[in-house]
TORSETI-823840 format. One line per field, with one value per atom (N, C-alpha, C): residue number from 1; y, z, x; atom name; residue in three letters; chain. Coordinates in steps of 0.05 Angstrom, whole numbers, always signed. Layout:
nr (NUM,...)
c2 (Y,...)
c3 (Z,...)
c1 (X,...)
atom (CA,...)
rest (ALA,...)
kette (A,...)
//
This chain:
nr (1,1,1,2,2,2,3,3,3,4,4,4,5,5,5,6,6,6,7,7,7,8,8,8,9,9,9,10,10,10,11,11,11,12,12,12,13,13,13,14,14,14,15,15,15,16,16,16,17,17,17,18,18,18,19,19,19,20,20,20,21,21,21,22,22,22,23,23,23,24,24,24,25,25,25,26,26,26,27,27,27,28,28,28,29,29,29,30,30,30,31,31,31,32,32,32,33,33,33,34,34,34,35,35,35,36,36,36,37,37,37,38,38,38,39,39,39,40,40,40,41,41,41,42,42,42,43,43,43,44,44,44,45,45,45,46,46,46,47,47,47,48,48,48,49,49,49,50,50,50,51,51,51,52,52,52,53,53,53,54,54,54,55,55,55,56,56,56,57,57,57,58,58,58,59,59,59,60,60,60,61,61,61,62,62,62,63,63,63,64,64,64,65,65,65,66,66,66,67,67,67,68,68,68,69,69,69,70,70,70,71,71,71,72,72,72,73,73,73,74,74,74,75,75,75,76,76,76,77,77,77,78,78,78,79,79,79,80,80,80,81,81,81,82,82,82,83,83,83,84,84,84,85,85,85,86,86,86,87,87,87,88,88,88,89,89,89,90,90,90,91,91,91,92,92,92,93,93,93,94,94,94,95,95,95,96,96,96,97,97,97,98,98,98,99,99,99,100,100,100,101,101,101,102,102,102,103,103,103,104,104,104,105,105,105,106,106,106,107,107,107,108,108,108,109,109,109,110,110,110,111,111,111,112,112,112,113,113,113,114,114,114,115,115,115,116,116,116,117,117,117,118,118,118,119,119,119,120,120,120,121,121,121,122,122,122,123,123,123)
c2 (+2197,+2201,+2228,+2228,+2256,+2276,+2302,+2323,+2323,+2317,+2322,+2303,+2280,+2265,+2269,+2282,+2289,+2272,+2266,+2251,+2265,+2259,+2273,+2276,+2301,+2305,+2297,+2297,+2288,+2309,+2334,+2353,+2349,+2344,+2334,+2310,+2293,+2265,+2273,+2288,+2296,+2312,+2332,+2347,+2328,+2308,+2290,+2272,+2264,+2247,+2263,+2292,+2308,+2308,+2317,+2318,+2293,+2271,+2244,+2242,+2249,+2247,+2264,+2291,+2310,+2300,+2287,+2275,+2251,+2237,+2212,+2223,+2244,+2255,+2268,+2281,+2288,+2266,+2242,+2222,+2209,+2206,+2193,+2215,+2238,+2258,+2253,+2254,+2245,+2222,+2204,+2176,+2179,+2192,+2196,+2212,+2232,+2248,+2233,+2213,+2198,+2178,+2164,+2147,+2162,+2188,+2201,+2211,+2220,+2223,+2197,+2176,+2151,+2145,+2148,+2145,+2164,+2186,+2201,+2196,+2191,+2181,+2156,+2138,+2113,+2120,+2140,+2148,+2158,+2177,+2191,+2171,+2148,+2129,+2112,+2105,+2094,+2110,+2131,+2151,+2152,+2157,+2155,+2129,+2109,+2080,+2079,+2088,+2085,+2108,+2126,+2146,+2134,+2117,+2107,+2082,+2067,+2042,+2041,+2061,+2063,+2066,+2084,+2087,+2062,+2047,+2025,+2000,+2003,+1983,+1988,+2012,+2020,+2013,+2016,+2010,+1981,+1967,+1934,+1929,+1939,+1932,+1935,+1959,+1968,+1948,+1941,+1922,+1896,+1887,+1862,+1861,+1886,+1886,+1886,+1900,+1899,+1874,+1858,+1832,+1815,+1817,+1799,+1802,+1828,+1837,+1823,+1824,+1814,+1787,+1772,+1744,+1738,+1753,+1747,+1752,+1772,+1780,+1758,+1748,+1725,+1700,+1697,+1670,+1676,+1698,+1704,+1700,+1713,+1710,+1681,+1666,+1637,+1620,+1627,+1613,+1623,+1647,+1654,+1642,+1640,+1629,+1598,+1586,+1557,+1555,+1574,+1574,+1579,+1598,+1602,+1579,+1566,+1542,+1518,+1517,+1497,+1504,+1530,+1539,+1533,+1538,+1534,+1507,+1489,+1459,+1450,+1460,+1453,+1465,+1491,+1501,+1484,+1475,+1457,+1431,+1420,+1393,+1397,+1421,+1426,+1432,+1447,+1454,+1428,+1408,+1384,+1367,+1368,+1353,+1368,+1397,+1410,+1402,+1402,+1391,+1368,+1346,+1322,+1321,+1336,+1338,+1353,+1372,+1387,+1368,+1353,+1334,+1315,+1306,+1285,+1295,+1320,+1335,+1341,+1351,+1358,+1331,+1310,+1284,+1276,+1282,+1274,+1294,+1321,+1340,+1332,+1324,+1316,+1292,+1272,+1247,+1252,+1271,+1279,+1292,+1312,+1325,+1305,+1287,+1268,+1246,+1242,+1223,+1238,+1265,+1279,+1285,+1290,+1290,+1264,+1243,+1216,+1209,+1217,+1212,+1229,+1254,+1269,+1259,+1252,+1239,+1214,+1198,+1173,+1177,+1199,+1202,+1210)
c3 (+1585,+1594,+1608,+1628,+1642,+1627,+1634,+1620,+1630,+1656,+1664,+1656,+1641,+1628,+1600,+1591,+1563,+1548,+1526,+1513,+1500,+1503,+1493,+1464,+1456,+1425,+1417,+1390,+1380,+1386,+1387,+1400,+1422,+1443,+1468,+1471,+1456,+1458,+1442,+1422,+1410,+1428,+1447,+1466,+1488,+1498,+1516,+1506,+1480,+1468,+1468,+1461,+1460,+1487,+1509,+1533,+1544,+1536,+1546,+1530,+1503,+1490,+1498,+1507,+1519,+1543,+1563,+1588,+1585,+1561,+1555,+1547,+1526,+1517,+1541,+1562,+1586,+1598,+1603,+1615,+1602,+1574,+1562,+1564,+1564,+1569,+1592,+1612,+1638,+1642,+1629,+1628,+1616,+1589,+1574,+1590,+1602,+1620,+1641,+1656,+1677,+1667,+1642,+1632,+1623,+1611,+1601,+1629,+1651,+1674,+1684,+1687,+1695,+1677,+1651,+1631,+1638,+1644,+1651,+1679,+1698,+1722,+1718,+1703,+1696,+1685,+1666,+1650,+1669,+1687,+1707,+1726,+1734,+1751,+1735,+1711,+1695,+1691,+1687,+1683,+1710,+1735,+1759,+1764,+1754,+1761,+1741,+1718,+1701,+1710,+1721,+1732,+1756,+1774,+1801,+1792,+1771,+1765,+1765,+1750,+1755,+1782,+1797,+1825,+1841,+1840,+1854,+1844,+1816,+1805,+1818,+1822,+1831,+1860,+1875,+1903,+1911,+1889,+1892,+1884,+1864,+1860,+1885,+1897,+1919,+1941,+1948,+1968,+1963,+1940,+1929,+1936,+1927,+1930,+1960,+1975,+2004,+2019,+2008,+2018,+2013,+1989,+1978,+1995,+2002,+2018,+2047,+2054,+2084,+2085,+2061,+2062,+2060,+2048,+2046,+2076,+2090,+2117,+2136,+2133,+2150,+2146,+2122,+2115,+2126,+2127,+2134,+2168,+2178,+2208,+2218,+2203,+2207,+2210,+2183,+2186,+2207,+2214,+2236,+2263,+2266,+2287,+2292,+2270,+2271,+2276,+2264,+2268,+2299,+2310,+2339,+2356,+2349,+2364,+2363,+2338,+2338,+2351,+2352,+2368,+2399,+2407,+2435,+2446,+2424,+2429,+2432,+2415,+2416,+2443,+2450,+2474,+2500,+2500,+2523,+2523,+2500,+2498,+2509,+2499,+2507,+2537,+2550,+2579,+2593,+2585,+2600,+2599,+2579,+2573,+2596,+2595,+2613,+2642,+2649,+2680,+2685,+2666,+2671,+2675,+2655,+2662,+2686,+2694,+2719,+2739,+2741,+2761,+2766,+2741,+2745,+2756,+2745,+2756,+2785,+2791,+2818,+2837,+2828,+2842,+2843,+2819,+2821,+2837,+2841,+2857,+2888,+2889,+2918,+2927,+2909,+2917,+2922,+2905,+2912,+2939,+2944,+2972,+2993,+2989,+3014,+3015,+2993,+2993,+3006,+3000,+3011,+3041,+3052,+3079,+3093,+3081,+3093,+3094,+3074,+3072,+3096,+3101,+3119,+3151,+3149,+3177,+3182,+3163,+3165,+3173,+3165,+3166,+3194)
c1 (+331,+357,+358,+375,+374,+393,+388,+406,+433,+436,+461,+484,+473,+494,+493,+514,+518,+538,+531,+551,+573,+600,+621,+619,+627,+627,+654,+657,+682,+706,+697,+717,+730,+710,+716,+737,+730,+744,+774,+772,+798,+815,+804,+816,+829,+812,+821,+847,+842,+865,+890,+885,+908,+922,+906,+916,+931,+917,+927,+955,+958,+982,+1001,+993,+1013,+1026,+1008,+1016,+1038,+1032,+1046,+1074,+1074,+1101,+1116,+1102,+1114,+1127,+1114,+1122,+1144,+1145,+1167,+1190,+1186,+1207,+1223,+1207,+1219,+1234,+1224,+1237,+1264,+1264,+1289,+1308,+1299,+1318,+1330,+1312,+1324,+1347,+1338,+1356,+1381,+1381,+1401,+1418,+1408,+1419,+1435,+1421,+1434,+1458,+1455,+1479,+1502,+1499,+1516,+1531,+1514,+1526,+1541,+1532,+1548,+1578,+1575,+1599,+1618,+1606,+1626,+1639,+1622,+1634,+1658,+1649,+1669,+1694,+1691,+1713,+1732,+1716,+1732,+1746,+1733,+1744,+1771,+1770,+1790,+1814,+1808,+1828,+1842,+1827,+1836,+1854,+1848,+1859,+1889,+1901,+1932,+1943,+1929,+1939,+1936,+1914,+1908,+1928,+1935,+1951,+1979,+1987,+2013,+2015,+1995,+1994,+1996,+1982,+1984,+2012,+2026,+2052,+2071,+2068,+2083,+2077,+2054,+2047,+2059,+2057,+2073,+2101,+2115,+2142,+2150,+2134,+2142,+2134,+2112,+2108,+2134,+2141,+2163,+2189,+2197,+2217,+2216,+2187,+2184,+2185,+2179,+2183,+2211,+2231,+2255,+2268,+2261,+2271,+2258,+2236,+2224,+2239,+2250,+2264,+2292,+2305,+2330,+2328,+2308,+2305,+2298,+2284,+2280,+2307,+2326,+2349,+2367,+2367,+2384,+2375,+2348,+2339,+2346,+2342,+2354,+2385,+2401,+2430,+2434,+2419,+2424,+2416,+2393,+2385,+2405,+2414,+2440,+2464,+2472,+2491,+2487,+2463,+2457,+2459,+2449,+2451,+2479,+2496,+2525,+2538,+2531,+2541,+2531,+2509,+2498,+2513,+2515,+2534,+2561,+2575,+2603,+2599,+2579,+2580,+2576,+2560,+2559,+2585,+2601,+2627,+2645,+2643,+2663,+2656,+2631,+2624,+2632,+2633,+2641,+2671,+2684,+2714,+2722,+2706,+2715,+2709,+2685,+2684,+2705,+2716,+2738,+2761,+2768,+2793,+2789,+2765,+2761,+2766,+2756,+2761,+2788,+2805,+2831,+2846,+2842,+2853,+2850,+2827,+2815,+2829,+2832,+2846,+2874,+2888,+2915,+2920,+2900,+2903,+2900,+2883,+2879,+2902,+2914,+2937,+2960,+2962,+2988,+2983,+2955,+2949,+2958,+2948,+2955,+2982,+2997,+3026,+3038,+3030,+3042,+3036,+3014,+3007,+3021,+3024,+3037,+3066,+3077,+3106,+3116)
atom (N,CA,C,N,CA,C,N,CA,C,N,CA,C,N,CA,C,N,CA,C,N,CA,C,N,CA,C,N,CA,C,N,CA,C,N,CA,C,N,CA,C,N,CA,C,N,CA,C,N,CA,C,N,CA,C,N,CA,C,N,CA,C,N,CA,C,N,CA,C,N,CA,C,N,CA,C,N,CA,C,N,CA,C,N,CA,C,N,CA,C,N,CA,C,N,CA,C,N,CA,C,N,CA,C,N,CA,C,N,CA,C,N,CA,C,N,CA,C,N,CA,C,N,CA,C,N,CA,C,N,CA,C,N,CA,C,N,CA,C,N,CA,C,N,CA,C,N,CA,C,N,CA,C,N,CA,C,N,CA,C,N,CA,C,N,CA,C,N,CA,C,N,CA,C,N,CA,C,N,CA,C,N,CA,C,N,CA,C,N,CA,C,N,CA,C,N,CA,C,N,CA,C,N,CA,C,N,CA,C,N,CA,C,N,CA,C,N,CA,C,N,CA,C,N,CA,C,N,CA,C,N,CA,C,N,CA,C,N,CA,C,N,CA,C,N,CA,C,N,CA,C,N,CA,C,N,CA,C,N,CA,C,N,CA,C,N,CA,C,N,CA,C,N,CA,C,N,CA,C,N,CA,C,N,CA,C,N,CA,C,N,CA,C,N,CA,C,N,CA,C,N,CA,C,N,CA,C,N,CA,C,N,CA,C,N,CA,C,N,CA,C,N,CA,C,N,CA,C,N,CA,C,N,CA,C,N,CA,C,N,CA,C,N,CA,C,N,CA,C,N,CA,C,N,CA,C,N,CA,C,N,CA,C,N,CA,C,N,CA,C,N,CA,C,N,CA,C,N,CA,C,N,CA,C,N,CA,C,N,CA,C,N,CA,C,N,CA,C,N,CA,C,N,CA,C,N,CA,C,N,CA,C,N,CA,C,N,CA,C,N,CA,C,N,CA,C,N,CA,C)
rest (MET,MET,MET,ALA,ALA,ALA,ASP,ASP,ASP,ASP,ASP,ASP,GLN,GLN,GLN,GLN,GLN,GLN,THR,THR,THR,PRO,PRO,PRO,THR,THR,THR,THR,THR,THR,THR,THR,THR,ASP,ASP,ASP,LEU,LEU,LEU,GLN,GLN,GLN,ARG,ARG,ARG,GLN,GLN,GLN,ILE,ILE,ILE,LYS,LYS,LYS,ASP,ASP,ASP,ILE,ILE,ILE,GLY,GLY,GLY,ALA,ALA,ALA,ARG,ARG,ARG,MET,MET,MET,ASP,ASP,ASP,ASP,ASP,ASP,GLY,GLY,GLY,PHE,PHE,PHE,ARG,ARG,ARG,GLU,GLU,GLU,ILE,ILE,ILE,LYS,LYS,LYS,ASP,ASP,ASP,MET,MET,MET,MET,MET,MET,ARG,ARG,ARG,ASP,ASP,ASP,SER,SER,SER,GLN,GLN,GLN,ILE,ILE,ILE,ARG,ARG,ARG,LEU,LEU,LEU,GLN,GLN,GLN,ASN,ASN,ASN,LEU,LEU,LEU,GLU,GLU,GLU,LEU,LEU,LEU,LYS,LYS,LYS,GLU,GLU,GLU,ALA,ALA,ALA,ALA,ALA,ALA,SER,SER,SER,ALA,ALA,ALA,PRO,PRO,PRO,ALA,ALA,ALA,VAL,VAL,VAL,GLY,GLY,GLY,ALA,ALA,ALA,LYS,LYS,LYS,MET,MET,MET,ASP,ASP,ASP,THR,THR,THR,LEU,LEU,LEU,GLN,GLN,GLN,ARG,ARG,ARG,ASP,ASP,ASP,LEU,LEU,LEU,ASN,ASN,ASN,CYS,CYS,CYS,GLU,GLU,GLU,ARG,ARG,ARG,VAL,VAL,VAL,ARG,ARG,ARG,THR,THR,THR,ASN,ASN,ASN,ASP,ASP,ASP,LEU,LEU,LEU,GLU,GLU,GLU,LYS,LYS,LYS,ALA,ALA,ALA,SER,SER,SER,LYS,LYS,LYS,ASP,ASP,ASP,GLN,GLN,GLN,ALA,ALA,ALA,LEU,LEU,LEU,SER,SER,SER,ILE,ILE,ILE,THR,THR,THR,LYS,LYS,LYS,LEU,LEU,LEU,GLN,GLN,GLN,GLU,GLU,GLU,ARG,ARG,ARG,SER,SER,SER,THR,THR,THR,LEU,LEU,LEU,LEU,LEU,LEU,LEU,LEU,LEU,TRP,TRP,TRP,LEU,LEU,LEU,ALA,ALA,ALA,GLY,GLY,GLY,ILE,ILE,ILE,GLU,GLU,GLU,GLY,GLY,GLY,ALA,ALA,ALA,GLY,GLY,GLY,VAL,VAL,VAL,LEU,LEU,LEU,GLY,GLY,GLY,TRP,TRP,TRP,VAL,VAL,VAL,ILE,ILE,ILE,GLN,GLN,GLN,ASN,ASN,ASN,VAL,VAL,VAL,LEU,LEU,LEU,ASN,ASN,ASN,MET,MET,MET,ILE,ILE,ILE,GLY,GLY,GLY,LYS,LYS,LYS)
kette (A,A,A,A,A,A,A,A,A,A,A,A,A,A,A,A,A,A,A,A,A,A,A,A,A,A,A,A,A,A,A,A,A,A,A,A,A,A,A,A,A,A,A,A,A,A,A,A,A,A,A,A,A,A,A,A,A,A,A,A,A,A,A,A,A,A,A,A,A,A,A,A,A,A,A,A,A,A,A,A,A,A,A,A,A,A,A,A,A,A,A,A,A,A,A,A,A,A,A,A,A,A,A,A,A,A,A,A,A,A,A,A,A,A,A,A,A,A,A,A,A,A,A,A,A,A,A,A,A,A,A,A,A,A,A,A,A,A,A,A,A,A,A,A,A,A,A,A,A,A,A,A,A,A,A,A,A,A,A,A,A,A,A,A,A,A,A,A,A,A,A,A,A,A,A,A,A,A,A,A,A,A,A,A,A,A,A,A,A,A,A,A,A,A,A,A,A,A,A,A,A,A,A,A,A,A,A,A,A,A,A,A,A,A,A,A,A,A,A,A,A,A,A,A,A,A,A,A,A,A,A,A,A,A,A,A,A,A,A,A,A,A,A,A,A,A,A,A,A,A,A,A,A,A,A,A,A,A,A,A,A,A,A,A,A,A,A,A,A,A,A,A,A,A,A,A,A,A,A,A,A,A,A,A,A,A,A,A,A,A,A,A,A,A,A,A,A,A,A,A,A,A,A,A,A,A,A,A,A,A,A,A,A,A,A,A,A,A,A,A,A,A,A,A,A,A,A,A,A,A,A,A,A,A,A,A,A,A,A,A,A,A,A,A,A,A,A,A,A,A,A,A,A,A,A,A,A,A,A,A,A,A,A,A,A,A,A,A,A)
//
């Protein structure tokens, strides 16, 4: 065997094992720190959510009330629109009737004028 290849001694192996153990402890410590940081961030997020929940709930209630008011206004406007449409229809019917009556009356007046003119000519 060559001299440059030495077999590790028990002390060397123990030192290597301690180094590996120390690195593992450091790695576990880092993992624990990361988990703790994640837990803290999660708790902070939960606290923020809990703090904002009442405000969001109040806004939702306000929006719901506003929506209900708008529904009532919309229903009132629809009713008013239907009432106006009915009034317009009635006015159109009355207008048509008045036109007929005016036509009949105009024809009667025209007939009376023609009769008077013919009577004057015939006298």
